[in-house]
N, CA, C and O atoms as a GROMACS GRO file, in nm:
protein
  220
    1MET      N    1   8.542   8.882   2.755
    1MET     CA    2   8.546   9.017   2.811
    1MET      C    3   8.427   9.096   2.756
    1MET      O    4   8.405   9.099   2.636
    2LYS      N    5   8.354   9.158   2.844
    2LYS     CA    6   8.235   9.231   2.806
    2LYS      C    7   8.272   9.372   2.760
    2LYS      O    8   8.356   9.438   2.820
    3ASN      N    9   8.209   9.416   2.651
    3ASN     CA   10   8.233   9.549   2.598
    3ASN      C   11   8.157   9.651   2.683
    3ASN      O   12   8.034   9.645   2.691
    4SER      N   13   8.228   9.744   2.745
    4SER     CA   14   8.163   9.842   2.831
    4SER      C   15   8.141   9.976   2.761
    4SER      O   16   8.078  10.065   2.819
    5ASN      N   17   8.192   9.992   2.640
    5ASN     CA   18   8.180  10.119   2.569
    5ASN      C   19   8.063  10.111   2.471
    5ASN      O   20   8.080  10.069   2.357
    6LYS      N   21   7.944  10.150   2.516
    6LYS     CA   22   7.823  10.142   2.435
    6LYS      C   23   7.811  10.256   2.336
    6LYS      O   24   7.734  10.247   2.240
    7ALA      N   25   7.884  10.364   2.356
    7ALA     CA   26   7.873  10.480   2.267
    7ALA      C   27   7.916  10.445   2.125
    7ALA      O   28   7.852  10.487   2.029
    8TRP      N   29   8.024  10.368   2.111
    8TRP     CA   30   8.069  10.329   1.978
    8TRP      C   31   7.971  10.235   1.911
    8TRP      O   32   7.951  10.242   1.790
    9ASP      N   33   7.910  10.148   1.989
    9ASP     CA   34   7.810  10.058   1.932
    9ASP      C   35   7.690  10.136   1.879
    9ASP      O   36   7.639  10.106   1.771
   10LYS      N   37   7.645  10.235   1.954
   10LYS     CA   38   7.534  10.319   1.909
   10LYS      C   39   7.572  10.401   1.787
   10LYS      O   40   7.490  10.422   1.698
   11PHE      N   41   7.697  10.448   1.782
   11PHE     CA   42   7.745  10.522   1.666
   11PHE      C   43   7.740  10.435   1.542
   11PHE      O   44   7.696  10.480   1.436
   12PHE      N   45   7.787  10.310   1.553
   12PHE     CA   46   7.788  10.222   1.437
   12PHE      C   47   7.647  10.176   1.398
   12PHE      O   48   7.624  10.146   1.281
   13ILE      N   49   7.554  10.170   1.492
   13ILE     CA   50   7.414  10.143   1.458
   13ILE      C   51   7.359  10.258   1.373
   13ILE      O   52   7.294  10.235   1.272
   14ALA      N   53   7.386  10.380   1.416
   14ALA     CA   54   7.340  10.497   1.339
   14ALA      C   55   7.406  10.500   1.201
   14ALA      O   56   7.341  10.532   1.102
   15PHE      N   57   7.535  10.468   1.196
   15PHE     CA   58   7.605  10.466   1.069
   15PHE      C   59   7.547  10.358   0.977
   15PHE      O   60   7.536  10.378   0.856
   16GLY      N   61   7.511  10.244   1.034
   16GLY     CA   62   7.450  10.136   0.957
   16GLY      C   63   7.315  10.177   0.901
   16GLY      O   64   7.283  10.144   0.786
   17ILE      N   65   7.236  10.248   0.980
   17ILE     CA   66   7.105  10.294   0.933
   17ILE      C   67   7.122  10.393   0.819
   17ILE      O   68   7.049  10.387   0.720
   18ILE      N   69   7.218  10.484   0.831
   18ILE     CA   70   7.245  10.579   0.724
   18ILE      C   71   7.292  10.506   0.598
   18ILE      O   72   7.255  10.543   0.487
   19THR      N   73   7.371  10.402   0.616
   19THR     CA   74   7.419  10.324   0.503
   19THR      C   75   7.304  10.252   0.432
   19THR      O   76   7.301  10.245   0.310
   20VAL      N   77   7.211  10.198   0.509
   20VAL     CA   78   7.095  10.131   0.449
   20VAL      C   79   7.011  10.231   0.371
   20VAL      O   80   6.969  10.203   0.259
   21LEU      N   81   6.988  10.347   0.428
   21LEU     CA   82   6.908  10.449   0.360
   21LEU      C   83   6.975  10.497   0.232
   21LEU      O   84   6.908  10.516   0.130
   22SER      N   85   7.105  10.517   0.236
   22SER     CA   86   7.174  10.561   0.115
   22SER      C   87   7.178  10.450   0.011
   22SER      O   88   7.173  10.477  -0.109
   23GLY      N   89   7.186  10.324   0.055
   23GLY     CA   90   7.180  10.212  -0.038
   23GLY      C   91   7.046  10.203  -0.107
   23GLY      O   92   7.039  10.174  -0.227
   24ILE      N   93   6.939  10.227  -0.032
   24ILE     CA   94   6.806  10.227  -0.092
   24ILE      C   95   6.793  10.340  -0.194
   24ILE      O   96   6.738  10.323  -0.302
   25TYR      N   97   6.845  10.456  -0.157
   25TYR     CA   98   6.842  10.570  -0.249
   25TYR      C   99   6.919  10.539  -0.377
   25TYR      O  100   6.871  10.568  -0.487
   26LEU      N  101   7.038  10.480  -0.364
   26LEU     CA  102   7.115  10.447  -0.483
   26LEU      C  103   7.046  10.342  -0.568
   26LEU      O  104   7.055  10.346  -0.691
   27THR      N  105   6.978  10.248  -0.505
   27THR     CA  106   6.904  10.148  -0.580
   27THR      C  107   6.790  10.213  -0.658
   27THR      O  108   6.765  10.176  -0.773
   28LEU      N  109   6.722  10.308  -0.597
   28LEU     CA  110   6.615  10.378  -0.667
   28LEU      C  111   6.667  10.463  -0.782
   28LEU      O  112   6.595  10.490  -0.878
   29GLN      N  113   6.792  10.505  -0.772
   29GLN     CA  114   6.855  10.582  -0.879
   29GLN      C  115   6.917  10.491  -0.986
   29GLN      O  116   6.992  10.538  -1.072
   30GLU      N  117   6.885  10.363  -0.981
   30GLU     CA  118   6.928  10.260  -1.076
   30GLU      C  119   7.078  10.232  -1.071
   30GLU      O  120   7.136  10.189  -1.171
   31ASN      N  121   7.140  10.255  -0.957
   31ASN     CA  122   7.279  10.217  -0.935
   31ASN      C  123   7.275  10.093  -0.845
   31ASN      O  124   7.308  10.100  -0.726
   32TYR      N  125   7.236   9.982  -0.904
   32TYR     CA  126   7.200   9.863  -0.829
   32TYR      C  127   7.317   9.799  -0.755
   32TYR      O  128   7.302   9.759  -0.640
   33LEU      N  129   7.432   9.789  -0.819
   33LEU     CA  130   7.545   9.719  -0.758
   33LEU      C  131   7.588   9.784  -0.626
   33LEU      O  132   7.602   9.716  -0.525
   34ILE      N  133   7.608   9.912  -0.628
   34ILE     CA  134   7.652   9.983  -0.508
   34ILE      C  135   7.537   9.994  -0.407
   34ILE      O  136   7.560   9.984  -0.287
   35GLY      N  137   7.416  10.014  -0.454
   35GLY     CA  138   7.302  10.031  -0.365
   35GLY      C  139   7.270   9.906  -0.286
   35GLY      O  140   7.250   9.912  -0.164
   36ILE      N  141   7.264   9.792  -0.354
   36ILE     CA  142   7.228   9.668  -0.285
   36ILE      C  143   7.340   9.624  -0.193
   36ILE      O  144   7.314   9.582  -0.080
   37SER      N  145   7.464   9.631  -0.239
   37SER     CA  146   7.575   9.590  -0.152
   37SER      C  147   7.590   9.684  -0.032
   37SER      O  148   7.624   9.639   0.077
   38GLY      N  149   7.566   9.811  -0.052
   38GLY     CA  150   7.572   9.906   0.059
   38GLY      C  151   7.463   9.880   0.162
   38GLY      O  152   7.487   9.890   0.282
   39SER      N  153   7.345   9.846   0.115
   39SER     CA  154   7.237   9.812   0.206
   39SER      C  155   7.268   9.687   0.286
   39SER      O  156   7.237   9.680   0.405
   40MET      N  157   7.329   9.589   0.223
   40MET     CA  158   7.365   9.466   0.293
   40MET      C  159   7.469   9.494   0.402
   40MET      O  160   7.460   9.439   0.511
   41ILE      N  161   7.567   9.578   0.372
   41ILE     CA  162   7.668   9.616   0.472
   41ILE      C  163   7.603   9.691   0.587
   41ILE      O  164   7.637   9.669   0.704
   42GLY      N  165   7.510   9.780   0.556
   42GLY     CA  166   7.441   9.856   0.661
   42GLY      C  167   7.359   9.766   0.753
   42GLY      O  168   7.360   9.785   0.874
   43VAL      N  169   7.289   9.668   0.696
   43VAL     CA  170   7.212   9.575   0.778
   43VAL      C  171   7.306   9.494   0.865
   43VAL      O  172   7.276   9.469   0.982
   44TRP      N  173   7.419   9.452   0.810
   44TRP     CA  174   7.518   9.375   0.888
   44TRP      C  175   7.570   9.458   1.006
   44TRP      O  176   7.582   9.408   1.117
   45LEU      N  177   7.600   9.586   0.981
   45LEU     CA  178   7.648   9.673   1.089
   45LEU      C  179   7.544   9.688   1.199
   45LEU      O  180   7.577   9.680   1.318
   46VAL      N  181   7.421   9.709   1.161
   46VAL     CA  182   7.314   9.728   1.260
   46VAL      C  183   7.296   9.601   1.343
   46VAL      O  184   7.292   9.607   1.466
   47LEU      N  185   7.285   9.487   1.276
   47LEU     CA  186   7.262   9.362   1.349
   47LEU      C  187   7.378   9.325   1.441
   47LEU      O  188   7.357   9.281   1.554
   48GLN      N  189   7.499   9.344   1.393
   48GLN     CA  190   7.616   9.310   1.474
   48GLN      C  191   7.624   9.397   1.600
   48GLN      O  192   7.655   9.346   1.708
   49ASN      N  193   7.597   9.523   1.587
   49ASN     CA  194   7.609   9.612   1.702
   49ASN      C  195   7.488   9.602   1.795
   49ASN      O  196   7.501   9.627   1.915
   50LEU      N  197   7.371   9.568   1.743
   50LEU     CA  198   7.258   9.541   1.830
   50LEU      C  199   7.286   9.418   1.916
   50LEU      O  200   7.250   9.414   2.034
   51LYS      N  201   7.350   9.319   1.857
   51LYS     CA  202   7.386   9.199   1.932
   51LYS      C  203   7.486   9.232   2.042
   51LYS      O  204   7.477   9.177   2.152
   52LYS      N  205   7.581   9.322   2.014
   52LYS     CA  206   7.679   9.362   2.116
   52LYS      C  207   7.611   9.433   2.233
   52LYS      O  208   7.647   9.412   2.349
   53ILE      N  209   7.514   9.519   2.202
   53ILE     CA  210   7.447   9.595   2.307
   53ILE      C  211   7.365   9.502   2.395
   53ILE      O  212   7.360   9.521   2.517
   54LYS      N  213   7.301   9.401   2.336
   54LYS     CA  214   7.219   9.309   2.415
   54LYS      C  215   7.300   9.218   2.505
   54LYS      O  216   7.246   9.164   2.602
   55GLU      N  217   7.428   9.199   2.475
   55GLU     CA  218   7.512   9.112   2.559
   55GLU      C  219   7.544   9.174   2.693
   55GLU      O  220   7.614   9.114   2.774
   0.00000   0.00000   0.00000
């Protein structure tokens, strides 16, 4: 079944980008554990939802 609701996918892409940026900021503030793991989650969100939009 094809996902017809692209608005939520775009919302989660934006949320993923914000998560990556905040993860980078936390890493620069020497909070490595939360910063790196947050960035990884943000990249995962962006890639997963970009794949949904392309389908």
